[in-house]
C-alpha positions in Angstrom: -84.9 -35.9 10.8 -87.2 -33.2 9.6 -91.0 -33.8 9.1 -91.9 -33.6 5.5 -95.2 -31.5 5.3 -97.1 -30.8 2.2 -98.9 -27.4 2.0 -101.5 -26.2 -0.3 -105.5 -25.4 -0.6 -107.9 -23.0 -1.9 -109.7 -20.1 -0.4 -113.1 -18.7 -1.5 -116.6 -18.2 -0.2 -119.2 -19.0 -3.2 -122.7 -17.6 -3.2 -125.1 -19.8 -5.2 -127.6 -17.1 -5.4 -125.7 -14.8 -8.2 -125.2 -15.7 -11.8 -121.6 -14.7 -11.6 -119.2 -17.5 -12.1 -115.7 -17.4 -10.5 -113.1 -18.5 -12.8 -109.2 -18.2 -13.3 -109.1 -14.6 -13.6 -110.6 -14.3 -10.2 -108.0 -16.4 -8.4 -104.4 -15.7 -7.4 -102.2 -18.7 -7.5 -99.2 -19.2 -5.3 -96.5 -21.9 -5.8 -92.9 -22.6 -4.7 -91.3 -19.9 -2.6 -94.3 -17.6 -3.0 -96.8 -20.0 -1.3 -94.3 -20.8 1.5 -93.4 -17.1 2.0 -97.1 -16.5 2.8 -96.5 -18.5 6.1 -94.0 -16.4 7.8 -93.8 -18.4 11.0 -92.3 -21.2 8.8 -89.0 -19.6 9.8 -89.4 -20.8 13.3 -89.6 -24.6 12.1 -86.2 -24.5 10.3 -84.5 -27.7 10.8 -87.6 -29.3 12.2 -89.9 -29.2 9.2 -89.4 -29.7 5.4 -92.2 -27.7 3.9 -93.2 -29.0 0.6 -95.3 -26.3 -1.5 -98.2 -27.8 -3.7 -100.4 -24.9 -4.9 -102.7 -22.4 -3.1 -105.5 -20.5 -4.8 -107.2 -17.5 -3.4 -110.1 -15.2 -4.6 -112.6 -12.6 -3.3 -115.7 -14.3 -2.3 -118.0 -14.6 -5.5 -120.3 -17.0 -7.4 -119.9 -20.7 -8.0 -116.4 -21.7 -9.2 -116.3 -22.9 -12.8 -115.7 -26.5 -13.2 -113.1 -25.7 -15.8 -110.9 -23.9 -13.2 -111.5 -26.1 -10.3 -110.5 -29.2 -12.3 -107.2 -27.6 -13.6 -106.5 -26.4 -9.7 -107.5 -29.7 -8.5 -105.3 -31.9 -10.8 -102.2 -29.5 -10.1 -102.7 -30.1 -6.3 -103.1 -33.9 -6.5 -100.3 -34.2 -9.0 -97.8 -32.1 -7.0 -98.9 -34.1 -3.9 -98.2 -37.5 -5.6 -94.8 -35.9 -6.8 -94.0 -35.0 -3.2 -94.7 -38.5 -2.1 -92.5 -40.0 -5.0 -89.6 -42.1 -3.5 -90.0 -40.4 0.2 -92.9 -40.5 2.4 -94.6 -37.5 3.7 -95.5 -37.0 7.3 -98.2 -34.5 7.2 -100.6 -32.4 5.0 -101.4 -28.7 5.9 -104.7 -28.0 4.1 -105.6 -24.2 3.8 -109.1 -23.6 2.8 -112.0 -21.3 3.5 -114.6 -24.0 3.7 -117.5 -22.3 1.9 -116.6 -23.0 -1.8 -119.1 -24.2 -4.2 -118.3 -25.6 -7.6 -120.2 -26.4 -10.6 -122.0 -29.6 -10.2 -120.7 -30.3 -6.6 -122.4 -30.2 -3.3 -119.4 -30.5 -1.0 -116.2 -29.1 -2.9 -114.0 -29.2 0.2 -115.0 -32.5 1.4 -114.1 -34.1 -1.8 -110.8 -32.4 -1.9 -109.9 -33.9 1.8 -111.3 -37.2 0.7 -109.1 -37.4 -2.4 -106.1 -36.2 -0.3 -106.7 -38.9 2.2 -107.0 -41.7 -0.4 -103.4 -40.5 -1.8 -101.5 -40.2 1.4 -103.2 -43.2 3.2 -104.3 -43.4 6.9 -101.1 -42.8 8.7 -100.4 -39.3 7.4 -101.9 -36.6 9.6 -104.1 -34.0 7.7 -104.5 -30.6 9.6 -107.3 -28.4 8.0 -107.4 -24.7 8.8 -110.6 -22.8 7.9 -112.7 -19.7 8.0 -115.3 -19.8 10.8 -117.9 -18.9 8.1 -116.9 -22.2 6.3 -119.1 -25.4 6.5 -117.9 -28.7 8.0 -119.4 -31.8 6.2 -119.1 -35.0 7.7 -116.8 -36.0 4.7 -114.4 -33.1 5.5 -114.4 -34.1 9.1 -113.7 -37.8 8.4 -110.7 -37.2 5.9 -109.2 -34.5 8.2 -107.5 -35.3 11.5 -107.4 -31.9 12.9 -109.8 -29.0 12.0 -109.6 -25.3 13.3 -111.0 -22.0 12.2 -110.6 -18.3 13.1 -112.1 -17.0 16.5 -112.8 -13.5 15.6 -115.3 -11.8 13.2 -114.1 -9.3 11.6 -111.2 -11.8 10.9 -108.1 -10.4 12.6 -106.6 -14.0 13.6 -106.1 -15.6 10.2 -102.3 -15.8 10.7 -102.7 -17.1 14.4 -105.2 -19.7 13.2 -103.1 -21.1 10.6 -100.0 -21.1 12.7 -102.1 -23.2 15.4 -103.2 -25.6 12.7 -99.6 -26.1 11.8 -98.5 -26.5 15.6 -101.1 -28.9 16.2 -100.1 -31.1 13.4 -96.3 -30.9 14.5 -97.4 -31.9 18.0 -99.3 -34.8 16.9 -96.3 -36.0 14.6 -94.1 -35.7 17.9 -96.4 -38.0 19.9 -97.4 -40.3 17.1 -97.7 -43.0 19.5 -100.7 -41.5 21.2 -104.2 -42.3 20.3 -106.4 -39.2 20.0 -110.2 -38.6 19.5 -112.1 -36.0 17.4 -115.8 -35.0 17.8 -118.2 -33.0 15.8 -121.7 -31.7 16.5 -124.0 -30.2 13.9 -126.4 -27.6 15.1 -129.5 -26.6 13.1 -128.5 -23.0 13.3 -127.6 -20.8 10.2 -127.0 -17.0 10.5 -125.4 -14.5 8.4 -121.9 -13.1 9.7 -123.5 -9.7 10.3 -125.4 -11.3 13.3 -122.3 -13.4 14.5 -119.7 -10.8 15.1 -117.1 -11.8 17.9 -117.0 -8.0 18.9 -120.4 -8.3 20.5 -122.7 -10.9 22.5 -123.2 -13.8 22.4 -120.3 -14.3 19.8 -117.9 -12.7 21.8 -118.6 -15.1 24.9 -118.9 -18.2 23.0 -115.8 -17.7 21.1 -113.9 -16.5 24.1 -114.5 -20.1 25.5 -112.5 -21.7 23.0 -109.1 -20.8 24.4 -110.1 -22.1 27.8 -111.3 -25.3 26.5 -107.8 -25.9 24.7 -105.9 -25.3 28.0 -107.3 -28.4 29.6 -105.0 -31.4 29.7 -106.5 -34.0 27.1 -107.6 -31.4 24.6 -105.9 -30.3 21.4 -108.2 -27.9 19.9 -111.8 -26.6 19.9 -113.5 -24.8 17.1 -116.8 -23.3 16.2 -118.2 -22.6 12.8 -121.2 -20.3 12.2 -121.5 -21.6 8.6 -122.0 -19.9 5.4 -125.8 -18.8 4.5 -125.5 -18.0 1.0 -124.9 -21.6 -0.4 -127.8 -23.8 -0.7 -126.1 -27.0 0.5 -127.1 -29.6 3.2 -123.5 -28.9 4.9 -124.6 -25.0 5.5 -125.1 -24.8 9.3 -123.3 -24.2 12.6 -120.9 -26.9 13.7 -118.3 -27.7 16.3 -115.2 -29.9 16.5 -113.1 -30.6 19.5 -110.1 -32.7 19.2 -107.9 -34.3 22.2 -106.5 -37.5 23.6 -109.1 -37.8 26.6 -112.3 -39.2 25.0 -114.6 -38.4 28.0 -113.2 -34.8 28.2 -113.6 -34.3 24.5 -117.3 -35.5 24.5 -118.1 -33.5 27.6 -116.6 -30.2 26.1 -118.1 -30.2 22.9 -121.5 -31.4 24.2 -121.5 -28.5 26.9 -120.3 -25.8 24.3 -122.9 -26.9 21.8 -125.9 -26.6 24.3 -124.6 -22.9 25.1 -124.6 -22.2 21.5 -127.9 -23.7 20.9 -129.4 -21.8 24.0 -128.0 -18.5 22.9 -129.6 -18.7 19.5 -132.1 -15.9 20.0 -129.5 -13.6 21.4 -127.7 -13.1 18.0 -128.7 -9.9 16.6 -127.3 -7.5 14.0 -123.8 -6.2 14.9 -125.0 -2.5 13.9 -128.1 -0.3 13.3 -130.1 -1.6 10.3 -132.8 -0.1 8.1 -134.4 -0.5 4.5 -132.9 1.1 1.7 -135.0 4.2 1.7 -134.7 4.7 5.3 -131.0 4.0 5.3 -130.6 7.0 2.6 -132.7 9.2 4.8 -130.7 8.6 8.0 -127.3 9.5 6.1 -128.7 12.6 4.5 -130.1 14.0 7.8 -127.2 12.9 9.9 -124.6 15.7 11.1 -121.9 12.8 11.7 -118.9 12.6 9.3 -118.2 10.3 7.9 -121.6 8.4 7.8 -121.3 4.9 6.3 -123.8 3.2 4.7 -123.4 -0.7 4.1 -125.0 -2.2 1.2 -125.4 -5.7 2.6 -127.1 -7.6 -0.2 -124.2 -6.8 -2.7 -121.5 -7.4 -0.4 -118.5 -8.9 -2.5 -116.7 -9.8 0.7 -119.6 -12.4 1.2 -120.1 -13.4 -2.5 -122.3 -10.5 -3.9 -121.5 -9.3 -7.5 -120.3 -5.8 -6.4 -122.1 -4.3 -9.3 -125.8 -3.7 -7.9 -126.8 0.0 -8.3 -129.9 0.2 -6.1 -128.4 2.7 -3.5 -126.8 4.8 -6.2 -130.2 5.0 -8.1 -131.7 6.2 -4.8 -129.1 9.0 -4.3 -129.6 9.9 -7.9 -133.2 10.3 -7.9 -133.0 12.7 -4.8 -130.2 14.5 -6.8 -132.3 15.1 -9.8 -135.1 16.7 -7.6 -132.6 18.9 -5.7 -128.8 18.8 -6.0 -127.2 17.1 -2.9 -125.1 19.4 -1.0 -123.3 16.6 0.9 -120.4 15.1 -0.5 -121.2 11.3 -1.2 -118.8 8.5 -2.2 -119.7 5.3 -3.5 -117.1 2.5 -3.2 -117.1 0.9 -5.4 -118.8 -0.3 -8.5 -117.7 -3.4 -10.3 -118.2 -2.7 -14.0 -115.5 -3.7 -16.7 -117.8 -2.3 -19.5 -117.7 1.1 -17.8 -114.1 1.0 -17.2 -113.4 0.4 -20.9 -115.8 3.5 -21.7 -114.0 5.7 -19.0 -110.8 5.0 -20.5 -111.8 5.5 -24.1 -113.3 9.0 -23.1 -110.6 10.0 -20.6 -109.9 13.4 -22.6 -113.6 14.4 -22.6 -114.9 17.0 -20.2 -117.8 14.8 -19.4 -119.7 11.9 -21.0 -122.7 9.6 -20.7 -122.0 6.4 -18.6 -124.3 3.3 -18.2 -123.2 2.1 -14.8 -124.0 -1.0 -12.8 -126.3 -4.1 -12.7 -125.0 -6.0 -15.4 -124.1 -9.3 -13.8 -127.6 -9.9 -12.7 -129.8 -7.3 -14.3 -132.9 -8.2 -12.5 -133.0 -5.1 -10.3 -133.6 -2.6 -13.1 -130.7 -2.6 -15.0 -127.6 0.1 -15.6 -128.3 3.6 -14.6 -127.3 6.2 -17.0 -125.6 9.4 -15.7 -123.3 12.1 -17.1 -120.0 12.0 -15.4 -116.5 13.8 -15.1 -113.3 11.9 -14.5 -111.7 12.7 -11.4 -109.1 10.3 -11.3 -107.6 7.2 -13.2 -105.5 4.7 -11.3 -104.3 1.1 -11.3 -105.2 -1.2 -8.5 -103.3 -4.6 -8.0 -106.6 -6.4 -7.3 -109.2 -4.2 -8.7 -107.4 -3.5 -11.9 -108.0 -0.4 -14.2 -110.0 1.8 -11.9 -111.5 5.4 -11.8 -113.0 7.9 -9.8 -116.0 9.7 -11.6 -118.4 12.1 -10.2 -121.8 13.9 -11.0 -122.2 16.9 -8.8 -121.3 16.1 -5.4 -121.7 12.0 -5.9 -118.3 10.3 -6.6 -118.1 6.8 -7.6 -115.0 4.5 -7.7 -115.5 2.2 -10.7 -113.4 -1.0 -11.0 -112.3 -3.5 -13.6 -112.4 -6.6 -11.2 -114.5 -7.3 -8.3 -113.1 -5.6 -5.3 -114.1 -4.5 -1.6 -113.0 -1.1 -0.2 -112.4 -2.1 3.4 -109.1 -0.6 4.2 -107.5 2.7 4.2 -104.8 1.4 2.1 -107.2 0.8 -0.7 -108.8 4.1 -0.6 -105.3 5.8 -0.7 -104.6 3.8 -3.9 -107.8 5.5 -5.3 -106.3 9.1 -4.3 -108.5 9.3 -1.1 -106.4 10.0 1.8 -109.0 11.1 4.4 -112.4 9.4 4.6 -113.7 12.4 6.4 -113.4 14.3 3.3 -116.7 12.8 2.5 -120.1 13.3 4.3 -121.4 10.0 3.2 -119.6 6.7 2.2 -121.6 3.9 0.7 -119.5 0.6 0.9 -120.5 -2.9 -0.3 -120.1 -5.0 3.0 -121.9 -6.0 6.1 -120.2 -5.2 9.4 -117.5 -2.6 8.9 -113.9 -3.7 8.4 -111.6 -2.3 11.3 -110.3 0.8 9.4 -113.7 1.8 8.4 -115.1 1.1 11.9 -112.5 3.5 13.4 -113.4 6.2 10.8 -117.1 5.9 11.3 -118.9 8.5 13.1 -122.2 7.3 11.8 -123.3 3.9 10.3 -126.3 2.0 9.2 -126.5 -1.4 7.3 -129.0 -1.2 4.6 -131.0 -4.3 4.1 -130.8 -4.3 0.4 -131.7 -7.3 -1.7 -129.1 -9.4 -3.8 -127.1 -12.4 -3.8 -126.3 -12.2 0.0 -129.3 -10.8 1.0 -130.0 -10.8 5.0 -133.7 -11.5 4.5 -132.8 -15.4 5.0 -136.6 -16.4 5.4 -137.1 -15.4 1.8 -134.1 -17.0 0.2 -135.1 -19.6 -2.1 -133.4 -22.7 -0.4 -134.0 -26.2 -1.7 -131.1 -28.3 -0.3 -130.5 -27.1 3.3 -131.0 -29.7 6.1 -134.3 -28.5 7.6 -135.7 -27.6 10.0 -133.1 -24.8 10.6 -133.1 -21.7 12.8 -134.4 -19.1 12.3 -136.1 -20.0 9.1 -138.0 -22.7 11.0 -140.0 -23.3 14.1 -138.8 -26.2 16.4 -141.4 -28.6 17.9 -138.7 -30.2 20.1 -135.0 -29.5 21.1 -132.3 -31.0 18.8 -130.4 -34.2 19.9 -127.0 -32.6 20.9 -124.9 -35.7 20.6 -121.2 -35.8 19.5 -120.1 -37.8 16.4 -116.9 -39.5 17.8 -113.8 -40.9 15.7 -110.8 -42.3 17.4 -107.5 -42.2 15.5 
């Protein structure tokens, strides 16, 4: 008889430091065959598993999720779960989430979701939760889930592998349902941005590299390490570890040893690439002979929850250009501004026109900048919506109707840009470069700009974090690294 597994979830990072609100228009909803089709490895379980699609929602990282959208999605998830259970029991729930969602009026959205799922399905159903390593693991989420795991790479190149591992762990437990197992969790008072915790450099590389070795030991099911999400002001935001297995003594030892290594490595976490303030970043790019030279606008990174419409770097280049035309070819990828897109499409037959661009979501950094532009290209993007490339002298700007992050060659190709080295300087709204850009870059600097996802964590106005917390606070004594154990 096939195991009946219900599948669904929600995936978004939410900064609580931006006025932007993520709502229905930001999410892509998957149901039915489309949802199951996003997990290609389900084909390997035909005859073994009856996969029951619930609903899954996914959005680019953004602001706090509106209560209206969340309640609509939440109701559908729970109603579909109850329907799946009507007349026939289910064996498991595969909960696919990011782990750093913020919702209006809630401090622990994913914990509440897992808690309600557990209430509905009861104690005998196995819940396996798969997450981003930049998610946050509250005690509520940990207690409601039997299995928790997360990505082991940043940049994230193992999302599919992680989801499959979470599913396999679920099936393995069901096949040995008579066995008792134990899960252990340790919270560490560390909160670092992803730009300091890449797994491509030390100490992230070695720490995450240890996880596979731990899981190879008899008596261990899974081991996971979350670095946490630093741009939400919530008590659950910090580093966490979870180890699951059938050997309680081994589980306890492995998680405590790894937690101590993470704590002792805390001072070794540094920015994954070169950094500079805004002014120095622009100077380095203009003086460099490396092509293309990338500037990361870290404070307005939509991949971490930034609004994507800040124009501080653009203003800096325009100011220099007014004094003397910049000879280098510069690309800004991109600027989220639906008002400007409307204006661009209305003026598509004009040779040039005045555009008031950017800084409309927040407005606290000087407001829009006015510039006279020519339209280079109009195009439609499946995620960014109506879009355009406009130019002033040698400065080119991709403007989008919806928030989007230009992190892949495919995205640039849709904008009519086939070769990144056609530009001397490319300004991108991200932290560390995504793989396609990293391979293309001959020079790079992360500009430590202000914004909703500022890297200047000591000056972020937190009120709800559990303190003390490294690196914002000094520690008079070492934290008590002791596992929280639950036997199932």
